[in-house]
C-alpha positions in Angstrom: -79.6 59.0 36.4 -77.1 56.1 36.5 -76.2 54.5 33.1 -76.6 50.8 32.6 -72.9 50.3 32.7 -72.8 51.8 36.2 -75.7 49.6 37.3 -73.8 46.6 35.9 -70.6 47.6 37.8 -72.6 48.1 41.0 -74.1 44.6 40.7 -70.9 43.0 39.6 -69.0 44.6 42.4 -71.4 43.1 44.8 -71.0 39.6 43.3 -74.4 39.7 41.6 -74.7 38.7 37.9 -76.2 41.8 36.2 -79.2 40.4 34.3 -81.5 42.7 32.5 -84.1 42.3 35.2 -81.7 43.0 38.1 -80.3 46.0 36.3 -83.8 47.4 35.9 -84.6 46.8 39.6 -81.3 48.5 40.6 -82.0 51.4 38.4 -85.5 51.8 40.0 -84.0 51.7 43.4 -81.3 54.2 42.6 -83.6 56.6 40.9 -86.1 56.5 43.8 -83.6 57.9 46.3 -83.5 57.0 50.0 -86.7 55.2 51.0 -88.1 52.1 52.6 -89.5 49.5 50.3 -91.8 46.6 50.9 -91.8 43.9 48.3 -95.5 44.5 47.6 -95.2 48.3 47.3 -92.1 48.0 45.1 -93.7 45.4 42.9 -96.6 47.9 42.3 -94.1 50.7 41.6 -92.2 48.6 39.1 -95.5 47.6 37.4 -96.6 51.3 37.2 -93.3 52.0 35.5 -94.0 49.3 32.9 -91.6 46.7 34.4 -93.5 43.4 34.6 -91.9 41.1 37.2 -93.5 38.6 39.4 -93.9 39.4 43.1 -91.6 36.4 43.8 -88.9 37.8 41.6 -89.2 41.1 43.4 -88.9 39.3 46.8 -85.9 37.3 45.6 -84.2 40.3 44.1 -84.6 42.5 47.2 -83.3 39.7 49.4 -80.4 39.0 47.1 -79.5 42.8 47.0 -79.8 42.9 50.8 -77.6 39.9 51.2 -74.9 41.6 49.1 -75.1 44.9 51.1 -76.9 46.9 48.4 -79.9 47.4 50.6 -80.4 47.2 54.4 -83.0 44.7 55.6 -85.1 46.2 58.4 -87.4 43.9 60.4 -90.2 45.7 62.2 -92.6 43.3 63.9 -94.0 41.0 61.2 -93.0 43.2 58.3 -89.7 43.5 56.5 -88.6 46.7 54.8 -85.7 47.2 52.5 -83.9 50.5 53.2 -82.0 52.0 50.3 -79.8 54.0 52.6 -77.0 51.6 53.4 -75.1 54.0 55.7 -75.2 53.1 59.4 -78.4 54.5 60.8 -81.5 53.6 62.8 -85.3 54.1 62.3 -88.5 55.5 63.6 -91.6 53.3 63.1 -95.0 54.9 63.3 -97.2 52.4 65.1 -100.4 53.6 63.6 -99.5 54.0 59.9 -96.8 51.4 59.9 -94.5 53.9 58.1 -90.8 53.6 58.8 -88.3 56.5 58.4 -84.6 57.1 58.9 -83.6 58.8 62.2 -81.7 61.9 60.9 -78.5 63.2 62.3 -76.9 61.9 65.4 -77.8 58.2 65.9 -78.7 56.5 69.2 -75.9 54.7 70.9 -76.4 51.3 72.4 -74.2 50.7 75.5 -73.8 47.6 77.6 -74.3 45.1 74.9 -73.9 41.5 76.1 -71.0 39.5 74.6 -71.9 37.5 71.5 -72.5 33.8 72.0 -69.5 31.6 71.8 -68.3 31.3 68.2 -70.3 34.4 67.0 -69.5 38.0 66.3 -71.9 40.9 66.6 -72.1 42.5 63.2 -74.7 45.2 63.7 -77.3 46.6 66.1 -80.5 48.0 64.7 -82.6 50.4 66.8 -86.2 50.9 65.9 -88.0 53.6 67.9 -91.7 53.3 67.9 -93.7 56.5 67.7 -97.3 57.7 67.5 -97.9 61.0 65.7 -99.6 63.7 67.8 -103.1 64.5 66.5 
């Protein structure tokens, strides 16, 4: 378990002011291990743990953390997930359950990318492989 001072250092190092609420959210993220959060599911999880935050605060905090590189924002259709694994990797998306999971091991390589538009730089390529579980 990370101590509060480590959570404060993580947030401060990312340029985020370590408020009590942000540190509690960071602690919950770290203690939960690698996973994929939706704001709604994470809001319920925090509430079950006794942390009472508004859903808007959870949305804003997850977006703030993702913008600072503490989480990876993954768009899948009309849903956004926040991946706690910030190492470069791609995802499987189960089309039936809507569950998203990391692709383990070797990652797919994307070749033949077009050049970025003038005045832009490609910063990342995210691959989402859609799957259906065999019955």
